[in-house]
C-alpha positions in Angstrom: -62.5 -66.2 96.5 -59.2 -64.4 97.5 -61.1 -61.2 98.6 -63.6 -63.2 100.6 -60.9 -65.1 102.3 -59.0 -62.0 103.1 -62.1 -60.3 104.5 -62.8 -63.4 106.6 -59.2 -63.3 108.0 -59.6 -59.6 108.9 -63.0 -60.2 110.6 -61.4 -63.1 112.6 -58.6 -60.8 113.7 -61.0 -58.1 114.9 -63.1 -60.7 116.6 -60.0 -61.8 118.6 -59.2 -58.2 119.5 -62.7 -57.4 120.6 -63.0 -60.7 122.6 -59.9 -59.9 124.5 -61.5 -56.8 126.0 -63.6 -57.0 129.1 -67.3 -56.9 128.1 -68.8 -54.9 131.0 -71.1 -52.7 128.8 -69.2 -49.5 129.7 -66.3 -47.9 127.8 -65.0 -46.5 131.0 -64.3 -50.0 132.3 -61.5 -50.5 129.6 -58.2 -49.6 131.1 -55.6 -47.3 129.3 -53.1 -50.1 128.8 -55.8 -52.2 127.1 -56.6 -49.2 124.8 -53.0 -48.8 123.9 -52.7 -52.5 123.2 -55.7 -52.3 121.0 -54.2 -49.4 119.1 -50.9 -51.3 118.5 -52.8 -54.3 117.3 -54.9 -52.3 115.0 -51.9 -50.6 113.5 -50.2 -54.0 113.1 -53.2 -55.4 111.2 -53.3 -52.3 109.0 -49.6 -52.6 108.1 -50.0 -56.3 107.3 -52.8 -55.4 104.8 -50.6 -52.7 103.2 -47.7 -55.1 102.8 -49.9 -57.7 101.2 -51.0 -55.1 98.6 -47.7 -53.3 97.9 -46.5 -52.6 94.3 -43.2 -53.3 92.6 -40.0 -52.0 94.2 -37.5 -49.7 92.4 -35.0 -52.6 92.0 -37.6 -54.8 90.3 -38.6 -52.0 87.9 -34.9 -51.4 87.1 -34.4 -55.1 86.3 -37.3 -55.1 83.9 -36.1 -51.9 82.2 -32.6 -53.4 81.7 -34.0 -56.6 80.2 -36.2 -54.6 77.9 -33.2 -52.5 76.7 -31.1 -55.5 76.1 -33.9 -57.2 74.0 -34.4 -54.0 72.0 -30.7 -53.7 71.3 -30.5 -57.2 70.0 -33.6 -56.8 67.8 -32.7 -53.3 66.5 -30.4 -54.5 63.6 -33.0 -56.9 62.3 -35.7 -54.3 62.5 -33.6 -51.7 60.7 -32.6 -54.2 58.0 -36.2 -55.2 57.4 -37.3 -51.6 57.0 -34.4 -50.9 54.6 -35.2 -53.9 52.5 -38.8 -52.9 52.2 -37.8 -49.4 51.1 -35.2 -50.8 48.6 -37.6 -53.3 47.1 -40.3 -50.7 46.8 -38.0 -48.4 44.8 -36.8 -51.2 42.6 -40.4 -52.3 42.0 -41.4 -48.8 41.0 -38.6 -48.7 38.4 -39.7 -52.2 37.2 -43.3 -50.9 36.8 -42.0 -47.9 34.8 -40.1 -50.1 32.5 -43.2 -52.2 31.9 -45.0 -49.0 31.0 -42.2 -48.0 28.7 -42.5 -51.4 26.9 -46.2 -51.1 26.5 -45.8 -47.5 25.2 -43.2 -48.7 22.6 -45.6 -51.2 21.1 -48.5 -48.8 21.3 -46.7 -46.0 19.5 -44.7 -48.3 17.2 -41.5 -46.5 18.0 -38.5 -47.0 20.3 -39.1 -45.8 23.8 -36.3 -45.2 26.3 -36.2 -45.1 30.1 -33.6 -42.9 31.7 -32.7 -41.6 35.1 -32.1 -38.1 36.5 -31.2 -36.8 40.0 -34.7 -37.5 41.4 -35.9 -40.6 39.7 -36.5 -42.4 36.4 -38.7 -41.4 33.5 -39.7 -42.5 30.0 -38.0 -40.1 27.6 -40.9 -40.0 25.1 -39.7 -36.6 23.7 -36.1 -37.8 23.2 -34.9 -34.7 25.0 -32.6 -36.5 27.5 -34.3 -34.8 30.4 -37.7 -35.2 32.0 -40.4 -33.1 30.2 -43.7 -32.3 31.9 -45.6 -33.0 28.7 -45.0 -34.3 25.3 -46.9 -34.3 22.0 -46.9 -37.4 19.8 -49.1 -38.1 16.8 -51.2 -35.1 17.8 -51.7 -36.3 21.4 -50.3 -34.4 24.3 -49.6 -36.3 27.5 -47.4 -36.4 30.6 -44.2 -38.3 30.4 -44.3 -41.3 32.8 -41.9 -41.2 35.7 -41.3 -42.3 39.2 -39.3 -40.8 42.1 -36.5 -42.7 43.7 -35.4 -42.0 47.3 -32.0 -40.4 47.5 -30.7 -43.2 49.7 -31.2 -45.7 46.8 -28.3 -45.6 44.4 -27.4 -47.7 41.3 -24.3 -49.6 42.3 -22.0 -52.4 41.2 -20.1 -55.3 42.9 -22.6 -56.6 45.5 -21.3 -59.1 48.1 -22.7 -62.0 46.1 -22.9 -61.7 42.3 -26.3 -62.3 40.7 -26.5 -66.0 39.6 -28.1 -65.5 36.2 -27.4 -69.1 35.1 -29.2 -70.5 38.2 -32.1 -68.1 38.3 -32.6 -67.2 34.6 -31.3 -70.4 32.9 -28.5 -68.8 31.0 -25.3 -66.8 31.5 -26.2 -63.4 30.3 -24.8 -61.0 32.7 -21.1 -61.3 33.3 -21.1 -57.7 34.5 -23.9 -55.3 35.4 -25.1 -53.0 32.7 -23.2 -49.9 32.1 -24.3 -46.5 33.2 -26.0 -44.2 32.5 -29.4 -45.9 33.1 -30.4 -46.1 29.4 -32.9 -48.9 28.7 -34.9 -49.0 25.5 -37.8 -51.1 24.1 -38.3 -51.5 20.4 -41.6 -51.7 18.5 -42.0 -55.4 19.3 -41.6 -54.7 23.1 -38.1 -56.3 23.2 -35.4 -54.6 25.3 -32.7 -52.9 23.4 -29.8 -50.5 24.0 -30.2 -47.1 22.4 -27.0 -45.8 20.8 -27.4 -42.4 22.5 -28.2 -41.2 26.0 -30.1 -38.2 24.6 -31.8 -37.4 21.3 -33.5 -39.7 18.9 -31.8 -43.1 18.9 -30.8 -44.2 15.4 -30.2 -47.8 16.5 -31.4 -50.0 19.3 -29.9 -53.5 19.2 -31.6 -56.1 21.3 -30.0 -56.6 24.7 -30.7 -57.9 28.2 -30.0 -55.8 31.3 -28.9 -56.2 34.9 -28.8 -53.3 37.3 -28.0 -53.3 41.0 -29.6 -51.0 43.6 -28.2 -50.4 47.0 -29.0 -48.6 50.3 -26.1 -48.1 52.7 -27.2 -48.7 56.3 -25.6 -48.4 59.7 -26.0 -52.2 60.2 -24.9 -53.2 56.6 -25.9 -52.5 53.0 -29.0 -53.8 51.4 -29.0 -54.9 47.8 -31.5 -55.5 45.0 -31.2 -56.5 41.4 -33.4 -55.6 38.4 -33.2 -58.0 35.4 -34.7 -57.7 31.9 -34.4 -60.9 29.8 -34.0 -60.8 26.0 -37.7 -61.7 25.8 -38.6 -58.6 27.8 -39.4 -60.2 31.2 -38.8 -57.8 34.0 -38.0 -59.0 37.5 -36.9 -57.6 40.9 -34.6 -59.6 43.2 -33.3 -59.0 46.7 -30.1 -60.2 48.4 -30.9 -62.0 51.7 -27.5 -62.8 53.2 -25.8 -64.6 50.4 -28.9 -65.7 48.5 -30.8 -63.9 45.8 -34.5 -64.4 45.8 
């Protein structure tokens, strides 16, 4: 409708211009002033059409650009925090999965299994060597020691801004302080968590314990925190700190 109306307007303008000329059937009967007047009016009509279809000005584009930059600057901290939380929770969940695998392996092999950390990640120390071994042999079976990599930005830390409320979330006060380092978590033959009496070599004792470990990523817009809990019954859970609330 808009195009048709515009075309009709243009046709009407040209009709007015043509009707203003003397219709004598000869071009030579049109005077030079009339031709100049016709040229001026044609240019005017052309400029009017150009102005009606013009694009955005530089000032308008600059205003839109400034608004976009302001909105991006306001949203950047939230986006960075969300990405960091996803990365942190992923690392903690990988460790939780490894601990579950360690627990199953302890019941399956009917011996204490221990999960430890090194400079690149965590592993199940099936060979009791204190370090990650590519393979191990147990009961005549050779296999690869389970392990997961942990990003270097993720560290085991203490003293989060809000202490983990074990009484509220787990139903009992079990963790007055986070578990001691090094990362040394064992599971006995019944699949219950225990604390090996050595960080390397064959453990001679592994009393039943519960564990709490904090993980942290330091960020430019604030630190992100996660917690890994293991109850005395062997339940493993990952929590994240959102503001002042663990969930």
